[in-house]
N, C-alpha and C positions, 0 to 999 in steps of 0.2 A: 270365793263363793260371791253370791249375790247379796246386795244390800237388803236389809230387813224392812226398810220403810217402803211401802208400795206407792208407786208414782204413776202417771199415766206415760204411755209409750212416747207420745210426740214431745212431752215434756222432758224426757230424760234423754232421748236419742235422736230426735228429729228436729233439732234447734232451727229456727228462723223459718218454720214452715206452718202453714195454716191447715189445721186438720179438724175434722169434727170430733167433739170430745168423746173418747172410747172409755168403755168401762173401766174401773180401776183394776189394775194388775195386782195379784198377789204373788210375789216373788217368792221362791223356794226359801226355806229356812236355812240356816247355817248346819243343821242337823240332817237335813233331808237327804237321802241316798240318791245315788246317780240315776237308778231305775225311776224313782220319784220326780226327780228334775226333769228326767226325759219325757215322763209322762205329763207334766205339767206343761212343758214347752210345746208338747205335741198337740195337746188341747187348745193352745192359742191360736188366735186369728193370725193371718200373714203380717198384718202391721204391728201387732203386738209382738210377735216373734222377731220381726225385724229390729224392734227397739232394742230387744236384749241382744241381738247378734252385734249391733252396731256399738254396742258398750263392751264388746269384747268377751262375751260369756261363750265360753267354749262349747258346752252342752247345747246352747241355742243353735249355735253354728252348725253342730252335728244334726240336729234335727231339721234346720233350714236347708242343709245340703241334701239330706235325704228327701225332703219335701219337694224340692224343685229339679233334682238330678233328672229325671225323666224329662222334664221341660226343656232343661239345658240340653239334653241328649238329642231330643226331636228338632230343636231350633239348629243345632250343628248340622243334623242330616239335611234339613229342608234348605238351609243358606248355601251349603256347599253344592248341593245338587241345582239350584236354581242358578249358581255361578257356572254350572256345566262342569264340575270337578267332582267326580265320583270316587269316594274314599272308602278304604276297608274299615273294618271294625276297630283295628288299632289306631288308625288315624283319627277317626272320630273320637275315641276315648282320649287320646292326646289332646284335640280341642276342647273337649269336656273339661279336662284338668287345667287348661290354660284359662278357661272361662272362671273356673272356681278361684284360681290364683289371682285373677284380676279382680274378682269381687272381695277378697280379703286384702288385696294390696293397698299400702299405705293406710292402714287403719280403716279399712272397709270404705275407702273414699267413693268408689262409684256406688255403692248402695246408701251411701249418706247423701248422695245427689237426689235420691227419690224425694219426689214432692206430693204430698198428698192432695194439694190443690190443683193439680195438673190434669186431675180426671182420669188416672189410669191406675191400674191396681198394682200391687207388689209384684204379681206373677208377670205382669205385661213388661214392667221394669227390668225384671230378670232376663225376659226374652229378648228386650232391647240389648241388654249386655251381651248375651248369648250370641246374637246376630252380629253385632259390631265385631266381638272378638272372631267370629268365624271367619268373617270377611278378611279380616287382617291375616287369618291363618291361611286362608286361600290363596291370597296373594303371595305369601310366603313359599307355599308349597309349590305353585305354579313357577316361580323363580328356581326352585330347587330342582324341578323336574327339566325345565328348560336347560337349566346349565348341565344336568347329567346327559340329556340327549345331545347337547352341543358338544361336549367333550367326546362322546362316544363317536359322534358323525364326523367331526374333524379329524380325529385320530384315525379313522378309517379313510377318509377322502383328500384330507390335506398332509402333503408330505412335509418333511423338515424345511421346505423352501429350497431356492437354489443351491444346489450343492453337487457333488460327485454323482454321475449317473448311477453308479452301482447302489445308491441309496433308492433308487426308484425300481422296485421289483416288478412292476407292471406298466409297462410303456404306454399301453392304452389308458390306463387309468391316468398316468401322469398327463397324456394329451387332454382328457377329458377335464381335469382338474385346472389346467392351464387355460384352456378354452372358458370355463367358467369364471376364472379370476379376471381373464380379459374383458368380460362384460361388466366388470365392477367399475365404480367411478374411482377416479384417481385417490380419493380420500378413502374410499373404502380398501383399495390395494394396500395403501398406506398402513392401514390399521391391520390387514390381514399379516403384513409384514412384521409389524411391531409385536403384535400379540401372539400370532401363531408360529411364525418363522423363527423370530427372535426370543420367543418365549419370555417377553417382558412382563413384568408384573401389572397387574391392572392400574395400580396408582400411576406407574411410571408411563404407561401408554395415555392416561388421563392427561398428565402434566404435559407429556409431548404433543398431544393432538389438541389441547385446549379444551378438553370436554371433561364431565364428571365421572367419577368411578361408576356410578349406576349406569350412565351412557355406555361405558365400556361393556358391561354385562348384558346390556340391552341389544347393543350392535353385534355383540358375539352372538347372541341367540338368534337374531334375524339372519345372520349370514350362515349359521349352521343350517337354518330351518330352509335357507334357500338352496343351498348345496344338497341337502337331504332330498329336496322335493325334484330337483334337476337328476339327481342319481336314480330316483324311482322312475323317473319317465323314460331313462335311458336302458332299463333294465327290459 
């Protein structure tokens, strides 16, 4: 339950911040019902509500979440659209959930970073968190989609590598793939041999070629996109 002694919001939850003196808050009594507590929290200003949230008051977080959930959803849609990635409702909901998790993570660390002397409102700060989180999620989704496309395209166009002729069901396709591989640099052909033909793990390829694991995935996506583009031109 909440403390019985009423204190100002910045004094209790927004330490080391300079803020105008708010009105005195009346915390719910220990005998207040859940509905009464929710009503009391709902009547608070954003800053007052934030002070209770950062103190770990569960019902205050419920009210805070309901108050800003629409804003978080709108920010997720806007940020992903501006990034050129159009997401379905389920993907947007996943991002909204990620934003909420980041706000409560490590004892509300990101919410505690809000400063009243920075000239921004609580709503603006929540929007900043939502935009930042959405951008991270968009980058992750792009990588996932690129990897899915890569696997599909390379499974379709790249055979198991030099091997018995009977493995090549389509000679014309084989000639096309060989021609495309012939246009690659020696280093890219080495990458294709290690990663696709020998099916080496990304970590092994990275160690063999002296590159990072993230570069392995990036190079894989680029090669797949190139082969896919040439294949479409050929049709």
